[in-house]
N, C-alpha and C positions, 0 to 999 in steps of 0.2 A: 174749597170745604164750602158742606150745606149749610144751609142755615141753623143756627141755636144762638143762646141766650152769650156764649162767648166769641162766634163768629159772624156778628152782624152789621155790616156798613150801611144797615140803612139812617144810623145815627153818628155818622163819622168813623174815622179807621181805629177797629177794634185791638188790643193788645195783642200779641205775639208770646202767647205763651210757651215756655222754656219746653215741654215735650213736644208739641206743634213745633218748634226748630228746630226738636233734635231729630223728630221725622223727615221735615225739609231737607235737612244735612243730608241725610242717609238716601235720599231722592238725587241730592245733586251728585254724592260720591258715587253713587252707584250706576247713575249714567254717565257719567263720565269714563268709569273703568268699563262698561256695557258698550259706547262708541269707540272706545279705544281696542279693545277688544275685539270686534266686530272689524272694525277696519285696516288694523295693523298689518295683515299679509293682502289686503288686497293691491291688487296689480293690474295695470292694461282698464283705468277707468277715473275718468277725471270729478267723478262726484257722486255720493252717493243718497238714493232717497230714503227718510226714515221719518216714519207718520209717528207722533205725539198726542195723544191723548187724556185731557186732564178733564175728569167726568164730572168730576164737585167743586170748578175754579176761583169762587169767591169771589171778591171785588179785588186781588191782584196787590195790595198792595198792605200793608201793617199800618200803624202808630209808630212813628218815627222814623217812617222809609222803609222798616221791613219789610224785603219780599216775601210774596204768596208765591204759591206755588208756580205760575207762567211767567213768573223773570226767573227761577229756579230752573227752567228748561233752559229760555234762552241763554243763560249765564252758560250752564255745563256742553250745551252744544259749542259755543263758543271756547269756553277752555279743552275740551277735548277735539274743537278741529284744529287746535295752537299745538298741544301735543302731537296729534297723528301726522302733521309734515315737519316734526322738527330735524330726524333722520330721511326723509322722500326726499327723491331727487326730485320728483314730478309731484307735483302734488293734488290733493285729492282732498274733496269739499263736501262737510256733509251738506245736504238739499233738507231740509228739515219742512214736513207740513204739521203744519199744529192747528186741533182741535179743541176749543177753548166751551166748556158746557156748563151753566150757569142759572136755575130755573128760577132762582128770585131777583125780579124787576130790578130792584135797585143796585142789588149787589153788581148784575149783568151790565147795567148802565155804568156806574163807576168801572167795572172791569175796562169793557170799552175806552173810558175816558181817560184811564191808568196807561192803556196799550199806546193808544196813539200822543198822551203826549212825551212817552219817549219813542216815540219812534214806530215802534212794531205794526205796524199797518200791509196790508197787501191779500194778492190770491191765495201764499202760505199758510197765511191767521184767520183762521175760521171759525167765531166766536155766535152760540148760539143761545139762545135764551129758550132752554127748556129742561126736561128733566134729563138724566144719561140713559136711560133706556128708551125714553121718546127719539132722541139720536142716533141711537145703535145702528138702525138702516140705513140713512144716511153715512155716517163712517162707513161701515162694511160695502157698500155700492162704490164709494169713491174710491177706497182702499186697493179694491177690486181691479178700478175701472182702470187704474194707473197700472194698476199688475195685474194683467189679465192671466198670468202664469203661476201667480201663488208668489211672485219674490219680493211679495211685501217685508221689512223689517217698522217694528211697531210695538208700541210700550202706552199701555194704559195707567194712569194714577189715578184710582176709584179710591180719591179722601172722603167718604161719607159720614154722615153723621149716624150715627149707632149701628146696627147689621142689616137692617134685613132689603137696601136699596138695589142691592149686587149679588142677586143669590148665585147659588152656586150655577144652579140651571143658564142660565142667561151667560156666566161668561164660557159655562162649556160649549152654547152656540156659536156665541162669536167666536171664541176658539175655533171652533168646526169650520164655520164660514168664512175663513180666513188662513185654510189651509194649515192650522196649526202652527204660525210663524208669532203670532203675539206671547207679547208677556206682560205681567197682569202686578201692579202692586197693590194692595186693595187694606184699609184702613178697617176694620173688622172691631165695634169698640161691642164688646164682651162682659165688662160691666153693664149694660143695659141690660144681658140675659141672665144676672145674677139673682134678681129679686126671683127665676122660677126655679132656682134649685134644691128645693125643697120636695117632700111627698105630697103635701097637700096642694103643691103647684104645678104637679106631674101633669095634669091637661092644658094651661096653658106654656109651659114648659113643650109641651111635643106638636104644638100649636106653631110655636115660635121660629122651631124648625123645622118643620112645613114650609112655613113663609121663606127659608131662604134655600130650599131645596136638597135638605138634608136629612131628616128624618128617618130613611131609609137604614142612614148609615150608621147611626148613632143608637146603641144597648140603653135606652134609659136607665132602666134599674143598674147596670152595670156603674152607668155613669154619677149617679147618685149617692149608692155606694163606696164609691172612688172619693168623692168630698169629703164623704165619712172619715176613712179611712185615712184621707192626706190633711185630713184638719186644713183643709183651702182649695178655693174652687177652679183656683190659676192654672193650676197641674192640669188635672181633668179637662179643663177648656183647652187647653192647648196640645194636649195627648188624645182627646178624643174629639171634639166640637172642629178643633182646627184642621186635624187627621180627615174628618168626615168631608169638610167640605172641598178639602182638596180631594180626597177621590172623587168628591160628586162631580169635580169639574171634569176629569179625566184628563186633567194633564198632567205629565210623569215628572216634574220635580217642584218642589214647592221649600220656604224656611217658613215657619211661622213664631218671629219674638215678638215680647213685649215691649213697649214703652211707657214709662212708668214717670206719671209726676214726682216730684220729689216731697218727702212726709205726706200721699198718701196712698189709696189702692187702686187707684179708679182707673187709671190706663188703658191701652186696648193693645190686639194685637196686629202687626205689620207683617200681613200674608203678602209673599212672591211665591210667583208663577211661573213655572217655564217651561218648556220640553227639551230643553240645555242644559246637562249636570253645571255644565262650566259658567252659565250663567248661574245656575244656586248656589256653587262655590263663593261667587263674586260676589254675590249677596254677602252669604254669611260672612266674607271678608273686610266687607265694609262695617259691618256689625262689629268688629276684630279692631278693625282701624280707625273710626269713629270713638269705639270707649264713652259714650255718650248717655248711659243709662239704659241702654238695652239690656233684656234679662230674659233668662232664659230658664222654664220651670222641668227637672225630668234629670235624668243621668246626663252625663260628660264624656263618656267616650261612645259605643255605639250602639244603636238601639235606644234611641234620647226618648224614646216615648213610652218603652214597658217602663211598669212600677214594680220596683225591686225591693222588697223591704227590709232585708240588710242593709240599705245604702242608708246614706246620712239623711234625718229627715232635712234636714234644712233645704237641701234642693227639689223639693215637692214644694217645703212650704215658705221659704223666705228666694228660691231661685236663685240663677247664680247670676253674675254679673257680670257683663262683656269688659273685662282688665285682663293687666298683662301677670298678676298675679294669678286669676284663673284659669286663661290660658295656659301657663304651666303645668295647672293641675290636669288641665283638657290632654295635653301631651300626655300623661303621664299614664290617665287613665285608657287614651285612645292607644299608646304601644301596646297595652295588655291586650286591650279588644279585638285591634287587628289583628296580633299573632294567634289568637283564638279562632277568630273567623276564618281568616284563611286555612289554618288546620284543620276546622271540622266539614268546611265548605269546598274545599278546593284541593284537594290532596293530590290532583292532577295539574296542580297549575291555572293560573287566573291571569287572564290581558292586563294588563294594568289600566288601561282606557276603558275596560270593562268593572275593573273593579272600581274604579273613581265612579264611575255609575253606578254599579250596585248598592256601595255603600254613603252614596249622595244623602238620602233621603234620612239615615239616619241615625245623622252627625252633626254637632255645632264647629268642629273641623272645617275648614277652609282648606283650599287646593294645597298652600304649602305645607299646613300642618300634617296633612295625608303623608306628602310625600317626604318630610321630617322622621314622620315614626317610621317607616319604610328605609329608610338606609340607619336608622339604629337597628331595626330589626336584622337586616342585613348585614351589617360591623356586627352584628352578636351574633351570626349565620342561624339565624332562625329561620330565616327564607334565602334563599340563593334566586340570581337574578343572572341567565348567562346574556349577552358574555361575563365574565365574572372578571374582568381586572377593569370592567369600566364601573364609573366609582357615581356617574346618574343614571336617570332613566328616562327611558324612550315609551311614548302612550303604547307602540307595538310591542316592547317586553313581557316574558310571562312572569308572573310574579310564582314561586313552587316554592311550598313548605320543605324546610329540612329534614331529617331525621330527627333530629336533637326536638324540633319542636313538637313530635308527640310527645316527649316526656318534660312537656314547660308546659306554664298556665293551667298548672290542675285547675 
């Protein structure tokens, strides 16, 4: 985490706030899921190299010994290694390379001290006292030297303070230079932008968008009008600012959900970017699994960023928490939306793998929720999927709207 009043290690260990703990829990859960999915079906190898970059690493620990992001990476790799090898005949080891970047000299020195104290030293751990942007060229050169054919697996965790230190243009450049094989988890403190969300601040708002490389992708007049319509800026930020950031990076898949402190609206967006829909579904799955206060503002079936005046206003003003109750609500809405989508857009059928790719960015459902809705639609004979006798789905199955679908979902 970059330096601010809440994350200052100069005068001792800061308190790890609850919403920051939630973010680190999501990071840990996603890393374990990512690594187990990545390595599950690997055969004929004894080790798999993965590079982890913590671009705003902080001092490593918090008051009371609470773990910061560097130790979250270490623990996630250990846990994933154990899970991967539970049922394997021959062992497979994750071979990690870590980059921990910290600009603040005091925080950097404390980070080095804490890593050494717990035995985390060696050539695979690289600590840099610089800004993230200043370290990018070294990191990319090192990865491409170790993986000259673009076979790298890389995850960036960029827990910036504010919103301007990780512009979309920088992410796009990194992603392209790493052969489009990297993933990014980015803290975007949209609250810092909120002071500009008015007509009188239109020019500074435009300059702020320019600073993060998304100004051409945002219709500012439409955005400000949407803020007035919904009486809250969080839905417009998720639906317009975050989607513009995603578009400007050129990365295929993303999820932008809020993590908010209790009893205030400060919060931030945790943006995940990957070129794999499977990775996107895995991250959404972690939000549902953790159920630790993550919140989405907008629709809960498909087309989650569209504004629907007839929908419940609370979806835009209060948002939707990732809870079991709301998961059931999303499942009901998803059932109807998927039926309509298949009927209206794929009259000749669509392969399941393509369907999963096509709807990934438009829903807060994870992979299992999509399949659950499809099973219900099949049971209701709204869709068919040869061979008809099989109850489960395979990625190469073709989903076909049944005749009765054209008389349903008015």
